[in-house]
MDAnalysis code that builds the backbone (N, CA, C; Angstrom):
import MDAnalysis as mda
import numpy as np

u = mda.Universe.empty(276, n_residues=92, atom_resindex=np.repeat(np.arange(92), 3), trajectory=True)
u.add_TopologyAttr("name", ["N", "CA", "C"] * 92)
u.add_TopologyAttr("resid", np.arange(1, 93))
u.add_TopologyAttr("resname", ["MET", "THR", "ALA", "VAL", "THR", "THR", "MET", "ASP", "GLU", "TYR", "PHE", "VAL", "GLY", "VAL", "SER", "LYS", "ARG", "LEU", "PRO", "ASP", "GLU", "ALA", "GLU", "ARG", "VAL", "LEU", "ARG", "ALA", "LEU", "VAL", "ASP", "GLN", "GLY", "ASN", "MET", "ASN", "LYS", "GLU", "GLU", "LEU", "SER", "LEU", "THR", "ALA", "ARG", "VAL", "LYS", "ARG", "ALA", "VAL", "LEU", "ASP", "HIS", "VAL", "ILE", "MET", "GLN", "LEU", "TYR", "ALA", "LEU", "GLY", "LEU", "VAL", "GLU", "VAL", "ALA", "ALA", "GLU", "GLY", "LYS", "SER", "ARG", "ILE", "CYS", "SER", "LEU", "THR", "LYS", "LEU", "GLY", "ARG", "GLU", "TYR", "ALA", "SER", "VAL", "GLU", "GLY", "LEU", "VAL", "VAL"])
u.atoms.positions = np.array([
    [129.431, 248.848, 205.475],
    [128.262, 248.615, 204.664],
    [128.613, 248.954, 203.219],
    [128.255, 248.050, 202.290],
    [128.571, 248.277, 200.894],
    [127.401, 248.960, 200.186],
    [127.719, 249.696, 199.163],
    [126.693, 250.406, 198.396],
    [126.040, 249.455, 197.402],
    [124.748, 249.624, 197.186],
    [124.034, 248.843, 196.188],
    [124.396, 249.412, 194.822],
    [124.830, 248.533, 193.908],
    [125.287, 249.031, 192.623],
    [124.259, 248.881, 191.506],
    [123.355, 247.935, 191.609],
    [122.341, 247.771, 190.571],
    [120.979, 247.524, 191.205],
    [119.940, 247.730, 190.405],
    [118.584, 247.452, 190.885],
    [118.410, 245.967, 191.179],
    [119.018, 245.104, 190.363],
    [118.907, 243.663, 190.595],
    [119.470, 243.297, 191.972],
    [120.604, 243.881, 192.320],
    [121.187, 243.616, 193.638],
    [120.288, 244.158, 194.751],
    [119.713, 245.311, 194.510],
    [118.778, 245.894, 195.481],
    [117.586, 244.965, 195.674],
    [117.041, 244.467, 194.559],
    [115.882, 243.581, 194.632],
    [116.209, 242.277, 195.359],
    [117.406, 241.770, 195.185],
    [117.820, 240.555, 195.905],
    [117.808, 240.831, 197.408],
    [118.319, 241.985, 197.800],
    [118.305, 242.361, 199.216],
    [116.893, 242.517, 199.751],
    [116.030, 243.105, 198.940],
    [114.626, 243.280, 199.338],
    [113.983, 241.927, 199.562],
    [114.182, 241.003, 198.623],
    [113.522, 239.700, 198.725],
    [113.967, 238.931, 199.969],
    [115.181, 239.158, 200.419],
    [115.672, 238.479, 201.625],
    [115.032, 239.052, 202.895],
    [114.586, 240.311, 202.841],
    [114.046, 240.975, 204.026],
    [112.529, 240.849, 204.165],
    [111.863, 240.587, 203.062],
    [110.402, 240.524, 203.103],
    [109.926, 239.177, 203.639],
    [108.777, 239.169, 204.313],
    [108.220, 237.894, 204.786],
    [107.751, 237.049, 203.603],
    [107.589, 235.757, 203.826],
    [107.169, 234.836, 202.772],
    [105.831, 235.238, 202.152],
    [104.956, 235.795, 202.955],
    [103.631, 236.187, 202.464],
    [103.703, 237.265, 201.382],
    [104.771, 238.056, 201.388],
    [104.908, 239.140, 200.411],
    [104.955, 238.599, 198.987],
    [105.618, 237.484, 198.781],
    [105.677, 236.900, 197.443],
    [104.285, 236.480, 196.986],
    [103.494, 235.902, 197.886],
    [102.136, 235.487, 197.520],
    [101.269, 236.692, 197.190],
    [101.440, 237.776, 197.933],
    [100.674, 238.999, 197.671],
    [101.066, 239.576, 196.315],
    [102.346, 239.669, 196.041],
    [102.809, 240.203, 194.761],
    [102.358, 239.321, 193.606],
    [102.448, 238.010, 193.783],
    [102.028, 237.089, 192.729],
    [100.534, 237.254, 192.445],
    [99.731, 237.422, 193.482],
    [98.291, 237.618, 193.296],
    [98.020, 238.894, 192.513],
    [98.747, 239.958, 192.815],
    [98.556, 241.218, 192.096],
    [99.031, 241.116, 190.647],
    [100.088, 240.365, 190.413],
    [100.573, 240.145, 189.049],
    [99.534, 239.342, 188.261],
    [99.040, 238.259, 188.855],
    [98.124, 237.352, 188.165],
    [96.722, 237.930, 187.993],
    [96.204, 238.594, 189.027],
    [94.810, 239.025, 189.036],
    [94.612, 240.519, 188.828],
    [95.664, 241.307, 188.973],
    [95.529, 242.753, 188.838],
    [95.075, 243.405, 190.134],
    [94.641, 244.644, 190.031],
    [94.235, 245.419, 191.204],
    [93.095, 244.737, 191.932],
    [93.123, 244.799, 193.253],
    [92.020, 244.240, 194.036],
    [91.987, 244.849, 195.425],
    [90.818, 244.747, 196.055],
    [90.707, 245.270, 197.414],
    [91.366, 244.294, 198.386],
    [91.538, 244.730, 199.615],
    [92.276, 243.931, 200.588],
    [91.586, 242.607, 200.911],
    [90.253, 242.586, 200.901],
    [89.535, 241.336, 201.172],
    [89.820, 240.304, 200.082],
    [89.697, 240.734, 198.823],
    [89.989, 239.837, 197.699],
    [91.449, 239.401, 197.726],
    [92.321, 240.338, 198.001],
    [93.751, 240.043, 198.029],
    [94.086, 239.045, 199.125],
    [93.479, 239.203, 200.277],
    [93.693, 238.274, 201.385],
    [93.297, 236.853, 200.992],
    [92.149, 236.716, 200.345],
    [91.680, 235.397, 199.929],
    [92.515, 234.829, 198.787],
    [92.810, 235.647, 197.801],
    [93.569, 235.191, 196.636],
    [94.992, 234.787, 197.005],
    [95.634, 235.576, 197.846],
    [97.027, 235.311, 198.236],
    [97.133, 234.318, 199.392],
    [95.991, 233.957, 199.970],
    [95.961, 233.045, 201.123],
    [96.819, 233.577, 202.271],
    [96.557, 234.854, 202.600],
    [97.260, 235.536, 203.690],
    [96.197, 236.078, 204.644],
    [96.362, 235.783, 205.928],
    [95.414, 236.297, 206.917],
    [95.366, 237.817, 206.850],
    [94.173, 238.357, 207.072],
    [93.968, 239.797, 206.920],
    [94.912, 240.628, 207.796],
    [95.101, 240.227, 209.047],
    [95.991, 240.980, 209.948],
    [97.427, 240.971, 209.425],
    [97.857, 239.852, 208.873],
    [99.202, 239.745, 208.310],
    [99.276, 240.536, 207.012],
    [98.202, 240.492, 206.221],
    [98.163, 241.215, 204.953],
    [98.408, 242.706, 205.156],
    [97.763, 243.294, 206.142],
    [97.956, 244.725, 206.399],
    [99.423, 245.049, 206.655],
    [100.089, 244.202, 207.419],
    [101.510, 244.395, 207.719],
    [102.354, 244.274, 206.438],
    [102.075, 243.258, 205.636],
    [102.823, 243.026, 204.398],
    [102.603, 244.177, 203.419],
    [101.354, 244.619, 203.282],
    [101.048, 245.718, 202.367],
    [101.812, 246.978, 202.771],
    [101.884, 247.241, 204.058],
    [102.624, 248.432, 204.516],
    [104.107, 248.324, 204.169],
    [104.681, 247.139, 204.291],
    [106.086, 246.954, 203.922],
    [106.284, 247.169, 202.420],
    [105.405, 246.575, 201.619],
    [105.502, 246.715, 200.170],
    [105.265, 248.154, 199.733],
    [104.354, 248.833, 200.424],
    [104.071, 250.240, 200.138],
    [105.299, 251.103, 200.464],
    [105.924, 250.841, 201.608],
    [107.105, 251.612, 202.013],
    [108.263, 251.432, 201.028],
    [108.337, 250.264, 200.400],
    [109.382, 250.007, 199.410],
    [109.017, 250.557, 198.029],
    [107.800, 251.031, 197.884],
    [107.364, 251.571, 196.605],
    [106.920, 250.527, 195.606],
    [106.662, 249.306, 196.073],
    [106.276, 248.222, 195.174],
    [104.768, 248.141, 194.966],
    [104.002, 248.655, 195.938],
    [102.545, 248.574, 195.901],
    [101.963, 249.944, 196.189],
    [100.870, 250.255, 195.523],
    [100.122, 251.485, 195.762],
    [98.782, 251.109, 196.384],
    [98.316, 251.905, 197.321],
    [97.014, 251.668, 197.951],
    [96.177, 252.931, 197.760],
    [95.020, 252.756, 197.137],
    [94.137, 253.886, 196.859],
    [92.773, 253.638, 197.496],
    [92.168, 254.697, 197.974],
    [90.830, 254.601, 198.558],
    [89.800, 254.635, 197.441],
    [88.859, 253.724, 197.527],
    [87.737, 253.695, 196.589],
    [86.494, 253.424, 197.430],
    [85.828, 254.493, 197.833],
    [84.734, 254.342, 198.792],
    [85.309, 253.916, 200.127],
    [84.738, 252.853, 200.684],
    [85.254, 252.320, 201.948],
    [86.368, 251.301, 201.727],
    [86.560, 250.878, 200.491],
    [87.575, 249.876, 200.177],
    [88.932, 250.516, 199.941],
    [89.958, 249.738, 200.143],
    [91.321, 250.123, 199.807],
    [91.765, 249.204, 198.683],
    [92.064, 249.798, 197.523],
    [92.453, 249.024, 196.352],
    [93.977, 248.978, 196.271],
    [94.515, 247.769, 196.183],
    [95.960, 247.560, 196.101],
    [96.341, 247.269, 194.654],
    [97.447, 247.853, 194.224],
    [97.939, 247.630, 192.865],
    [99.461, 247.712, 192.864],
    [100.052, 247.103, 191.861],
    [101.501, 247.180, 191.699],
    [101.888, 248.520, 191.104],
    [102.996, 249.052, 191.547],
    [103.564, 250.246, 190.933],
    [104.471, 249.795, 189.790],
    [105.013, 250.744, 189.058],
    [105.970, 250.413, 187.992],
    [107.172, 249.678, 188.589],
    [107.656, 250.158, 189.730],
    [108.772, 249.503, 190.416],
    [108.369, 248.101, 190.871],
    [107.134, 247.954, 191.330],
    [106.628, 246.651, 191.752],
    [106.582, 245.657, 190.604],
    [106.176, 246.123, 189.427],
    [106.155, 245.252, 188.241],
    [107.572, 244.847, 187.853],
    [108.508, 245.793, 187.961],
    [109.904, 245.486, 187.657],
    [110.457, 244.459, 188.651],
    [110.144, 244.662, 189.928],
    [110.574, 243.718, 190.963],
    [109.999, 242.325, 190.692],
    [108.713, 242.273, 190.363],
    [108.054, 240.985, 190.080],
    [108.722, 240.294, 188.896],
    [109.111, 241.064, 187.905],
    [109.777, 240.513, 186.730],
    [111.137, 239.931, 187.096],
    [111.911, 240.676, 187.868],
    [113.246, 240.216, 188.284],
    [113.142, 238.981, 189.171],
    [112.124, 238.939, 190.015],
    [111.935, 237.811, 190.939],
    [111.275, 236.604, 190.283],
    [110.900, 236.735, 189.000],
    [110.286, 235.618, 188.300],
    [108.826, 235.403, 188.631],
    [108.153, 236.440, 189.105],
    [106.739, 236.316, 189.465],
    [105.825, 236.579, 188.275],
    [106.390, 237.114, 187.208],
    [105.614, 237.404, 186.007],
    [105.624, 236.175, 185.121],
    [104.442, 235.803, 184.652],
    [104.320, 234.591, 183.839],
    [104.747, 234.863, 182.417],
])
């Protein structure tokens, strides 16, 4: 196994491992900003059950933060998530 030498190389590896829906979720957060899971599901066109799985993967990678706001869970990009989105060309 080879060592990752740069963040760009790390991000390339991440993008190969994430499901296709992850790009739509990240793009929605880049374009629309923070939103609850219901809004995110509709905006990203990802089924809610799949969204929960994708959010957990993105959260584990440190790309997305999930905060409780009442009964809602608000999803937002982290600094690392914004950097990843920039490298992946998701930022307009």
